[in-house]
C-alpha positions in Angstrom: 48.1 -6.9 -41.7 45.3 -9.5 -41.4 47.5 -12.3 -42.9 50.4 -11.4 -40.6 48.1 -11.4 -37.6 46.7 -14.8 -38.5 50.2 -16.2 -39.0 51.3 -14.9 -35.6 48.2 -16.4 -34.0 49.0 -19.8 -35.6 52.6 -19.7 -34.4 51.4 -19.0 -30.9 49.0 -21.9 -31.0 51.7 -24.2 -32.3 54.1 -23.1 -29.6 51.5 -23.6 -26.9 50.6 -27.1 -28.3 54.3 -28.2 -28.2 54.9 -26.8 -24.7 51.8 -28.6 -23.4 52.6 -32.0 -25.0 56.4 -32.2 -25.5 58.0 -30.0 -22.9 59.0 -32.8 -20.6 61.8 -35.4 -20.9 62.5 -37.7 -23.9 59.7 -40.1 -23.0 57.1 -37.5 -24.0 58.0 -38.3 -27.6 56.1 -41.6 -27.1 52.9 -39.6 -27.5 53.6 -38.8 -31.1 52.3 -42.1 -32.6 49.0 -42.2 -30.7 48.5 -38.6 -31.5 49.1 -39.3 -35.2 46.6 -42.1 -35.2 44.0 -40.0 -33.5 44.4 -37.2 -36.0 44.1 -39.6 -38.9 40.8 -41.0 -37.5 39.4 -37.5 -37.2 40.4 -36.7 -40.8 38.6 -39.8 -42.0 35.4 -38.9 -40.1 35.5 -35.3 -41.6 36.0 -36.6 -45.1 33.0 -39.0 -44.8 30.8 -36.2 -43.5 31.8 -34.0 -46.4 31.1 -36.8 -48.9 27.6 -37.4 -47.4 26.8 -33.7 -47.5 27.8 -33.4 -51.1 25.5 -36.3 -52.1 22.4 -36.1 -49.8 21.8 -32.3 -49.3 21.1 -31.5 -53.0 18.5 -34.3 -53.0 16.7 -33.0 -49.9 16.7 -29.5 -51.3 15.1 -30.7 -54.5 12.4 -32.5 -52.5 11.6 -29.3 -50.5 11.3 -27.3 -53.7 8.9 -29.8 -55.2 6.8 -29.8 -52.0 6.6 -26.0 -52.0 5.5 -25.9 -55.6 2.8 -28.5 -55.0 1.5 -26.6 -52.0 1.4 -23.4 -54.0 -0.6 -25.0 -56.8 -3.0 -26.5 -54.2 -3.5 -23.0 -52.6 -4.2 -21.5 -56.0 -6.8 -24.2 -56.7 -8.5 -23.6 -53.4 -8.6 -19.8 -54.0 -10.3 -20.5 -57.3 -12.9 -22.7 -55.7 -13.5 -20.1 -52.9 -14.0 -17.4 -55.5 -16.4 -19.7 -57.5 -18.4 -20.5 -54.3 -18.6 -16.8 -53.4 -20.0 -15.9 -56.7 -22.5 -18.7 -56.5 -23.6 -17.5 -53.0 -24.0 -13.9 -54.2 -26.1 -15.1 -57.2 -28.3 -17.2 -54.9 -28.7 -14.4 -52.4 -29.7 -12.1 -55.2 -32.3 -14.6 -56.4 -33.9 -15.3 -53.0 -33.7 -11.8 -51.6 -37.3 -10.9 -52.7 -38.6 -13.9 -50.7 -36.7 -13.0 -47.4 -39.1 -10.2 -46.5 -42.2 -12.4 -47.0 -40.7 -15.4 -45.1 -39.6 -13.1 -42.2 -43.1 -11.7 -41.9 -44.5 -15.2 -42.0 -42.1 -16.5 -39.3 -42.8 -13.6 -37.0 -46.6 -14.2 -37.5 -46.1 -17.9 -36.6 -44.1 -17.0 -33.5 -46.7 -14.5 -32.4 -49.5 -17.0 -32.9 -47.5 -19.6 -30.9 -47.1 -17.0 -28.0 -50.9 -16.3 -28.2 -51.7 -20.0 -28.2 -49.4 -20.5 -25.2 -50.9 -17.5 -23.5 -54.5 -18.8 -24.0 -53.4 -22.3 -23.0 -52.0 -20.9 -19.8 -55.3 -19.1 -19.1 -57.2 -22.2 -19.9 -54.9 -24.2 -17.5 -55.5 -21.7 -14.7 -59.3 -22.0 -15.3 -59.0 -25.8 -15.4 -57.1 -25.8 -12.1 -59.6 -23.5 -10.6 -62.4 -25.8 -11.7 -60.6 -28.8 -10.2 -60.2 -26.9 -6.9 -63.8 -26.0 -6.9 -64.9 -29.5 -7.6 -62.7 -30.8 -4.8 -64.2 -28.3 -2.4 -67.7 -29.2 -3.4 -67.0 -32.9 -2.5 -65.2 -31.8 0.7 -61.9 -33.2 -0.6 -59.4 -30.8 0.8 -56.2 -32.8 0.0 -56.8 -32.8 -3.8 -57.7 -29.1 -3.6 -54.5 -28.3 -1.9 -52.5 -30.3 -4.5 -54.2 -28.4 -7.3 -53.4 -25.1 -5.5 -49.8 -26.1 -5.3 -49.8 -26.8 -9.0 -51.1 -23.2 -9.6 -48.4 -21.7 -7.4 -45.7 -23.7 -9.3 -47.1 -22.3 -12.5 -46.9 -18.8 -11.1 -43.2 -19.3 -10.0 -42.4 -20.5 -13.5 -44.0 -17.4 -15.1 -42.5 -15.0 -12.6 -39.9 -13.7 -15.1 -42.4 -13.4 -17.9 -43.0 -10.1 -19.7 -46.8 -10.6 -19.5 -47.8 -8.5 -16.5 -51.6 -8.9 -17.0 -51.3 -12.6 -17.1 -49.2 -12.6 -13.9 -51.7 -10.3 -12.2 -54.6 -12.6 -13.2 -52.7 -15.6 -11.9 -51.8 -13.9 -8.7 -55.4 -12.8 -8.0 -56.6 -16.3 -8.7 -54.0 -17.7 -6.3 -55.0 -15.2 -3.6 -58.7 -16.0 -4.1 -58.3 -19.7 -3.7 -55.7 -19.3 -0.9 -58.2 -17.4 1.2 -61.0 -19.9 0.6 -58.7 -22.9 1.4 -57.1 -21.2 4.4 -60.5 -20.3 5.8 -61.7 -23.9 5.5 -58.6 -25.3 7.2 -57.9 -22.4 9.6 -61.3 -22.8 11.4 -60.5 -26.4 12.2 -56.8 -25.7 13.0 -57.9 -22.9 15.5 -60.3 -25.3 17.1 -57.6 -27.9 17.7 -55.3 -25.2 19.1 -58.0 -24.0 21.4 -58.6 -27.5 22.6 -54.9 -27.8 23.4 -55.2 -24.6 25.5 -53.4 -22.4 23.0 -52.3 -19.7 23.6 -50.8 -20.6 27.0 -52.0 -17.5 28.8 -51.9 -17.5 32.6 -55.4 -17.3 34.0 -56.8 -17.1 37.5 -59.5 -19.6 36.6 -58.2 -23.2 36.5 -59.1 -24.8 33.1 -60.1 -28.5 33.0 -57.5 -31.0 31.9 -57.2 -31.7 28.1 -58.6 -35.0 27.1 -57.4 -37.1 24.1 -54.1 -35.1 23.8 -52.6 -37.6 21.4 -55.5 -37.5 19.0 -55.6 -33.7 19.1 -51.9 -33.4 18.4 -52.1 -35.9 15.5 -55.0 -33.9 14.0 -53.0 -30.7 14.5 -50.1 -32.2 12.7 -52.2 -33.0 9.6 -53.7 -29.6 9.5 -50.3 -28.0 10.0 -48.9 -29.8 7.0 -51.9 -28.7 4.8 -51.4 -25.1 5.9 -47.7 -25.3 5.0 -48.8 -26.5 1.5 -51.0 -23.3 1.2 -48.0 -21.0 1.9 -48.0 -18.2 -0.7 -44.9 -17.3 -2.7 -42.7 -14.7 -0.9 -43.3 -12.2 -3.8 -47.1 -12.3 -3.2 -46.8 -12.5 0.6 -44.7 -9.3 0.8 -46.9 -7.3 -1.6 -50.1 -8.2 0.4 -48.6 -8.0 3.8 -50.8 -6.0 6.2 -47.7 -4.8 8.2 -46.8 -1.2 8.7 -45.2 0.5 5.5 -42.0 1.2 7.5 -41.5 -2.5 8.2 -41.6 -3.2 4.4 -38.5 -1.1 4.0 -36.5 -3.1 6.5 -34.3 -5.7 5.0 -35.0 -9.3 6.2 -38.6 -8.8 7.1 -40.7 -11.5 5.6 -44.1 -13.1 6.5 -44.3 -16.1 8.9 -45.3 -19.5 7.8 -49.1 -19.7 7.4 -49.7 -22.1 10.4 -47.4 -20.1 12.6 -49.2 -16.9 11.5 -52.5 -18.6 12.6 -51.0 -19.6 15.9 -49.9 -16.0 16.5 -53.3 -14.7 15.6 -54.9 -14.9 19.2 -51.8 -13.3 20.7 -52.0 -10.5 18.1 -55.6 -10.0 19.0 -54.8 -9.6 22.7 -51.9 -7.3 21.9 -54.0 -5.0 19.8 -56.8 -5.0 22.4 -54.5 -3.9 25.2 -52.0 -1.7 23.5 -53.9 0.1 20.8 -56.9 2.5 21.0 -58.2 4.1 24.1 -57.2 1.5 26.7 -55.3 2.6 29.7 -52.6 0.0 29.0 -51.9 1.9 25.7 -49.7 4.6 27.2 -46.9 6.3 25.2 -44.8 6.8 28.3 -45.0 3.2 29.3 -43.6 1.1 26.4 -42.2 -1.3 29.0 -45.8 -2.7 29.5 -46.1 -4.2 26.0 -42.4 -5.1 25.8 -42.6 -7.0 29.1 -45.8 -8.7 27.9 -44.1 -9.9 24.7 -41.1 -11.3 26.7 -43.6 -13.2 28.9 -45.4 -14.7 26.0 -42.1 -15.7 24.4 -41.0 -17.4 27.7 -44.4 -19.2 28.2 -44.7 -20.6 24.7 -41.1 -21.7 24.0 -41.5 -25.2 25.5 -44.7 -25.9 23.5 -43.1 -24.8 20.2 -40.0 -27.1 20.9 -42.1 -30.1 21.8 -45.0 -30.0 19.4 -44.2 -27.7 16.4 -40.5 -28.3 15.8 -41.0 -32.0 14.9 -43.7 -31.0 12.3 -41.3 -28.6 10.6 -38.6 -31.3 10.5 -41.1 -33.7 9.0 -42.1 -31.2 6.4 -38.4 -30.7 5.3 -38.0 -27.3 7.0 -35.5 -28.4 9.6 -33.5 -25.2 9.0 -36.3 -23.3 10.7 -36.6 -23.1 14.5 -40.2 -23.1 15.6 -39.4 -21.1 18.8 -37.4 -18.6 16.9 -40.1 -18.2 14.2 -42.8 -17.5 16.9 -40.4 -15.0 18.6 -39.9 -13.3 15.2 -43.6 -13.0 14.8 -43.9 -11.3 18.2 -40.9 -9.1 17.6 -42.6 -7.9 14.3 -45.7 -7.2 16.4 -43.6 -5.0 18.6 -41.9 -3.4 15.6 -45.4 -2.5 14.2 -46.4 -0.9 17.5 -43.2 1.2 17.7 -43.6 2.3 14.0 -47.3 3.2 14.8 -46.3 5.3 17.8 -43.2 7.0 16.3 -44.9 10.0 14.6 -46.3 11.0 18.0 -43.2 10.1 20.1 -40.7 12.1 18.1 -42.3 15.3 19.3 -41.8 14.4 23.0 -38.1 14.1 23.9 -38.7 12.6 27.3 -41.1 9.8 26.0 -38.9 9.2 23.0 -35.8 8.9 25.2 -37.6 6.5 27.5 -38.7 4.4 24.5 -35.1 4.1 23.4 -34.0 2.9 26.8 -36.7 0.3 27.0 -36.1 -0.9 23.5 -32.4 -1.3 24.2 -33.2 -3.4 27.3 -35.8 -5.4 25.3 -33.3 -6.1 22.5 -30.7 -7.2 25.0 -33.1 -9.5 26.7 -34.6 -11.1 23.5 -31.2 -11.6 21.9 -29.3 -12.9 25.0 -31.9 -14.7 27.1 -34.2 -16.0 24.4 -31.5 -16.6 21.7 -33.1 -14.5 19.0 -30.5 -14.5 16.2 -28.8 -11.2 15.5 -29.2 -11.6 11.7 -33.0 -11.4 12.1 -34.6 -7.9 12.1 -35.5 -6.4 15.4 -36.9 -3.3 17.1 -33.6 -1.4 16.6 -34.2 -1.6 12.8 -37.3 0.6 13.3 -35.2 3.1 15.3 -32.7 3.2 12.4 -35.3 4.7 10.1 -34.4 8.2 9.1 -37.1 10.1 11.2 -36.4 8.1 14.3 -32.6 8.1 13.9 -32.4 11.9 13.4 -34.4 12.5 16.5 -32.4 10.0 18.5 -29.1 11.7 17.5 -30.5 15.1 18.5 -31.7 13.8 21.9 -28.4 11.9 22.5 -26.3 15.0 21.8 -28.6 17.4 23.7 -28.6 15.2 26.9 -24.9 14.5 26.6 -24.1 18.2 26.4 -26.4 19.0 29.3 -24.7 16.3 31.4 -21.2 17.6 30.4 -22.3 21.1 31.6 -23.4 19.7 34.9 -20.1 17.8 35.3 -18.0 20.9 34.7 -20.1 23.0 37.1 -19.8 20.5 39.9 -17.9 21.6 43.0 -15.7 18.5 42.9 -15.3 18.6 39.1 -11.5 18.9 39.2 -10.9 16.6 42.1 -10.1 12.9 41.8 -12.7 10.5 43.1 -9.9 8.4 44.5 -7.8 11.1 46.1 -8.1 9.4 49.5 -7.0 6.0 48.2 -3.2 6.2 47.4 -3.1 2.9 45.4 -5.9 4.0 43.0 -4.9 7.7 42.6 -1.8 7.3 40.4 -3.6 8.7 37.4 -5.3 11.5 39.4 -8.2 11.7 36.9 -10.5 14.6 37.7 -14.1 13.6 38.3 -15.4 15.5 35.3 -13.1 13.8 32.9 -13.8 10.3 34.2 -17.6 10.9 34.2 -17.4 12.4 30.7 -15.6 9.3 29.3 -18.1 7.1 31.1 -20.8 9.1 29.4 -19.3 8.4 26.0 -18.9 4.8 26.9 -22.6 4.7 27.7 -23.5 6.2 24.3 -21.3 3.5 22.7 -23.1 0.7 24.5 -26.4 2.2 23.4 -25.6 2.3 19.7 -23.2 -0.6 19.3 -26.0 -3.1 18.8 -27.6 -1.1 15.9 -27.9 -3.3 12.8 -27.0 -0.5 10.3 -23.3 0.6 10.0 -24.2 4.0 8.6 -26.3 4.7 11.7 -23.3 3.7 13.9 -21.1 6.2 12.0 -23.6 9.0 12.7 -23.4 8.2 16.4 -19.7 8.2 16.2 -19.8 11.6 14.7 -21.8 12.8 17.7 -19.2 11.4 20.0 -16.4 13.2 18.1 -18.4 16.4 18.4 -18.8 15.9 22.1 -15.1 15.2 22.5 -14.2 18.4 20.6 -16.6 20.4 22.8 -15.1 18.9 25.9 -11.6 19.8 24.6 -12.6 23.4 24.0 -14.0 23.6 27.6 -10.6 22.2 28.9 -8.8 24.9 26.8 -11.0 27.6 28.5 -10.3 26.3 32.0 -6.6 26.0 31.1 -6.5 29.6 30.1 -8.0 30.6 33.4 -5.5 28.6 35.4 -2.4 29.5 33.2 -1.1 31.9 35.9 0.0 28.9 38.0 1.0 26.0 35.6 1.9 23.7 38.5 -1.2 24.6 40.5 -4.1 22.2 41.2 -6.5 23.4 38.5 -3.9 23.5 35.7 -2.6 20.1 36.6 -6.1 18.8 36.8 -6.8 19.9 33.2 -3.5 18.3 32.2 -4.5 15.0 33.9 -7.9 15.1 32.3 -6.3 15.6 28.8 -3.9 12.7 29.4 -6.7 10.5 30.6 -8.8 11.2 27.5 -5.9 10.4 25.3 -5.2 7.1 27.0 -8.9 6.0 26.9 -9.2 6.9 23.2 -6.1 4.9 22.4 -7.6 1.9 24.2 -10.9 2.3 22.4 -9.2 2.6 19.0 -7.9 -1.0 19.4 -11.4 -2.5 20.2 -12.9 -4.7 17.5 -16.1 -2.6 17.3 -14.3 0.6 16.4 -11.9 -1.2 14.1 -15.0 -2.5 12.2 -16.4 1.0 12.0 -13.1 2.2 10.7 -13.1 -0.5 8.0 -16.6 0.4 7.0 -15.9 4.1 6.9 -12.7 3.6 4.8 -14.5 1.3 2.4 -17.4 3.8 2.0 -15.0 6.7 1.4 -13.1 4.6 -1.1 -16.2 3.7 -3.0 -17.3 7.3 -3.1 -14.0 8.5 -4.4 -13.9 5.8 -7.1 -17.5 6.5 -8.2 -16.8 10.3 -8.4 -13.6 9.7 -10.3 -15.2 7.3 -12.8 -18.2 9.7 -13.2 -15.8 12.5 -14.0 -13.9 10.3 -16.5 -17.2 9.2 -18.2 -18.2 12.9 -18.4 -14.9 13.7 -20.1 -15.2 10.7 -22.4 -18.8 11.7 -23.6 -18.0 15.4 -23.9 -14.7 15.0 -25.7 -14.5 14.7 -29.5 -11.3 12.8 -29.3 -10.7 9.1 -29.0 -11.7 7.6 -25.6 -8.1 6.4 -25.2 -7.1 10.1 -24.7 -9.2 10.3 -21.5 -6.9 9.7 -18.5 -7.6 6.9 -16.0 -8.9 8.2 -12.7 -6.1 9.0 -10.3 -6.8 7.3 -6.9 -3.3 7.6 -5.5 -4.3 10.5 -3.3 -6.8 8.4 -1.3 -5.8 8.4 2.4 -7.2 6.0 5.0 -7.3 6.8 8.7 -5.5 4.5 11.2 -8.2 4.9 13.9 -11.7 6.5 14.0 -10.4 8.7 16.8 -7.1 9.7 15.1 -7.9 13.4 14.5 -9.3 14.2 17.9 -6.6 12.2 19.7 -4.0 14.2 18.0 -5.6 17.4 19.2 -5.7 16.2 22.8 -2.1 15.0 22.5 -1.0 18.3 21.2 -2.7 20.0 24.0 -1.1 17.7 26.5 2.4 18.3 25.1 1.8 22.1 25.1 0.7 22.1 28.7 3.7 20.0 29.8 6.0 22.5 28.0 4.2 25.4 29.7 4.6 23.8 33.1 8.3 23.1 32.5 8.9 26.6 31.2 7.2 28.1 34.2 9.4 26.2 36.7 12.5 26.7 34.6 11.9 30.5 34.4 11.3 30.7 38.2 14.6 28.7 38.9 16.4 30.8 36.3 15.3 34.0 37.9 16.7 32.9 41.3 20.0 31.9 39.8 21.4 35.4 39.1 23.7 35.4 42.1 24.8 31.8 41.5 25.8 32.5 37.9 27.8 35.6 38.9 29.6 33.8 41.8 33.4 34.3 42.0 34.4 30.8 40.9 37.8 32.1 40.0 38.7 33.2 43.5 37.4 30.4 45.7 39.8 28.9 48.3 42.0 25.9 47.3 40.6 22.4 47.6 42.6 21.8 50.8 41.0 24.8 52.4 37.5 23.8 51.2 37.8 20.1 52.2 36.6 20.8 55.8 34.0 23.4 54.9 32.7 22.2 51.6 28.9 22.5 51.3 26.3 23.8 49.0 27.0 27.3 47.6 25.0 29.9 49.5 23.9 31.5 46.2 22.4 28.2 45.1 20.3 27.5 48.1 17.3 29.5 47.0 17.4 28.2 43.5 17.6 24.6 44.5 14.9 25.1 47.2 12.5 26.6 44.7 13.2 23.7 42.3 12.6 21.2 45.0 9.3 22.8 46.0 8.1 22.9 42.4 9.0 19.2 41.9 7.1 18.2 45.0 4.1 20.3 44.0 4.1 18.9 40.5 4.5 15.3 41.7 1.5 15.7 44.1 -0.7 17.2 41.3 0.2 15.3 38.2 -0.4 11.7 37.3 2.7 9.4 37.6 3.1 9.1 33.8 2.8 12.8 33.2 5.2 13.7 36.0 7.7 11.4 34.4 7.5 13.4 31.2 7.5 16.6 33.1 10.7 16.1 35.2 12.6 14.6 32.4 11.9 17.6 30.2 12.8 19.9 33.0 16.0 18.1 33.8 17.1 18.4 30.1 16.4 22.2 30.2 18.3 22.6 33.5 21.2 20.5 32.3 21.6 22.7 29.2 21.1 25.8 31.4 23.9 24.8 33.8 26.3 24.2 31.0 25.6 27.3 28.9 24.6 29.9 31.5 26.7 28.9 34.5 29.8 26.9 33.4 30.6 28.3 29.9 30.3 32.0 31.0 32.7 31.7 34.0 36.3 30.8 34.7 37.2 28.3 37.5 40.2 27.8 39.7 40.7 24.5 41.4 38.5 25.5 44.3 35.8 26.8 42.1 35.8 23.6 40.0 35.5 21.5 43.1 32.6 23.7 44.4 30.5 23.6 41.3 31.1 19.8 41.0 29.8 19.4 44.5 26.8 21.6 43.8 25.7 19.6 40.8 26.7 16.1 41.7 25.8 16.2 45.4 22.9 18.6 45.4 21.2 19.2 42.0 21.3 15.7 40.6 20.1 14.0 43.9 17.0 16.2 43.8 15.9 13.9 40.9 17.0 10.7 42.7 13.5 10.1 44.1 12.2 9.7 40.5 14.8 7.5 39.0 17.6 5.1 40.0 20.0 6.8 37.6 19.5 10.6 37.7 23.0 11.3 36.4 21.8 10.1 33.0 19.6 13.2 32.7 22.5 15.7 33.5 25.1 14.4 31.1 26.2 17.8 29.8 26.8 19.5 33.2 28.2 16.3 34.8 30.7 15.8 32.0 31.7 19.5 32.2 32.4 19.0 35.9 34.5 16.0 35.1 36.6 18.2 32.8 36.8 21.0 35.3 38.0 18.6 38.1 40.2 16.4 35.9 43.8 16.1 37.3 46.1 18.7 35.7 48.3 16.3 33.8 45.3 14.4 32.3 43.6 17.7 31.5 46.7 19.1 29.7 47.1 15.9 27.7 43.4 15.9 26.7 43.7 19.6 25.8 46.7 18.9 23.6 44.8 16.1 21.8 41.8 18.3 21.3 43.9 21.2 20.0 45.6 18.8 17.6 42.3 17.5 16.3 40.6 20.9 16.0 43.4 23.3 14.9 46.2 21.3 13.2 46.4 19.8 9.7 46.2 16.1 9.0 49.9 15.9 8.4 50.7 17.6 11.7 48.4 15.2 13.5 50.1 12.2 11.9 53.6 13.6 13.0 52.4 14.0 16.6 50.9 10.5 16.6 48.2 11.6 19.1 45.5 9.2 20.2 42.0 9.4 18.8 39.9 12.3 20.3 36.9 10.0 20.9 39.1 7.5 22.7 40.7 10.1 24.8 37.4 11.6 25.8 35.9 8.3 26.7 38.9 7.5 28.8 38.1 10.4 31.1 34.4 9.7 31.1 33.1 12.2 28.5 30.6 10.8 26.0 28.1 13.5 25.3 30.0 16.7 24.9 31.5 17.4 21.4 35.3 18.1 21.1 34.6 21.9 20.6 32.7 22.0 23.9 35.4 20.0 25.7 38.1 22.4 24.5 36.0 25.4 25.7 35.4 23.9 29.1 39.1 23.1 29.6 40.0 26.7 28.6 37.9 27.9 31.5 40.4 26.3 34.0 42.9 28.8 35.3 45.4 26.2 36.4 46.1 25.0 32.8 48.9 26.7 30.8 48.3 27.3 27.1 50.1 24.9 24.9 
């Protein structure tokens, strides 16, 4: 079979070759000779290649085999050498093993002696530097003493990571000892120079004499300023020995001032403590504005002096990144922070005084940051109020006062009236006074805590705001229940307007940068918490399980959900309440209209006069007058009570319900002669739909069902019969019968007569209600 198949394949190839090359006229035979030459050349090339392969390939194979054998022999030789070396190493290790313990002990002893020697040399160096400083001081040479002191502080910074705590303590005590001596020597002269320059610049009623030799004093001050900068203690020592309040040491970013600036601030601190500590009348807990105003005045009075005289000295000393005016302000702010921290334990027990302190501190922070350009990255008075004790009290006071204010707002006589009711252009929203005042209250709370430096504290204030919003919502729910007897009345609509206003304001707030930042922080915090808890649980499983750690599953974090806004949950609750109230109002109006439609629904549409007889007397059906009049009154009342946006939602919802009601409860349950069809068409298109014409330019769009039903009822008889036949064919005949009839598409036929919303089944039902159409 295989041979036969191969033979047939060769025959086919031969036939194809002949057809392609020799199927033309006789001239095609001229191709034979060139083709023969070409084939011969190919045969020669193949024979040469076969000859080369038969002679060269065996030689290359032999060479490869020889190379492989040589490599194998080399590998065996290397393995033998490795084994020999290994045995030699083992033998040597066995011989020297007894000496390893002795040498290790000797090496450790040497290293220990080296550490002791370095330790003693360091102590000796410290003592030598101390001797040099002492000698310089005895000869009244301050500059060399300062240089030696700097050498000692450099040594301390070098050993700061050392594991010798006693040495570090000794070095630190020595540094502090000489620092105090040197500072006292220079500080006395520095303070004399400042005093000669009339520092501090305190306003006095006694006119001081003019300063003489100002240039010389400033030059002398500059030299002393640079020496004091050289005596600056390392931050680690300064922070440990700071005399500030313990609460300030917990605040991030608090660090001591430069030594010369600290000395410049000393007389101001002395005045501050004299007036605002102890038994002085100026030290009054209920008057924090006294010392806050005093600090602002000092900041203003000394700014120019710092810019002109101190800033150049900082630049010359290589500290151009520091601003002299800002550093002095920082020192005075720290002075205020200490005062607040000192008074806090007493203030937290008096809500009125504590609340007043918060108000004044917020004003002070705004003034010092905005007017005097105190950088926001530097610590301020609000950092003290973010301490746990102060923050807890602040939150309680904020919540208590806010709830009291909310209670007052709701008890007001004008609580549910709009403040702009007499100004038509401003009263579109119709916000009740209580709702607008409540949101302003929340806005005030936001403005009070938005400048807090701690995000966690901001989140706690946000939680208070959310609690207040929920409390306000529950109060609205209570008022709504009391006013539910008249859902289009003034009180019910006022609650609805209030709810809508709260939703709109919360949506606007959710897009503000401040609340977006809070959302980001909250989500990141929650995410970190979930990750840590998951990893902790996984570690617990890993340590408690006897199986391989690879069997412990990776923490599943797919369930983590992030909010879209910080007000998302409470906004949804208010939106749900708003939707429910609109539905209640629509249902109330609809039920009232429905109750007055009994006579209209039972009207004798089948026995009305012919269109010719009605043409002169056609008007609104008497049975519809009360129903439409009540509807008109309700619409007018709702429009006057609801905000424009709410009323739009209200009448559109009501129109949809009425449209469906007219179709299902009036049209589909009756039969109509030509006069009846004309009458109901007139009632709907000329009376019902125009009632909504004041609210939209296209009221027909909201009554599509009833309007299209009227189109079908008033359709000319011929067109109605044709449409009815098309509908019957589509709904009741097989596909073959429809193809034989060759009827037009149902959707096309319905569109031709103006029907777009009703489905074919409804159209057929409506047409069957006409008494002037014969059954097909």
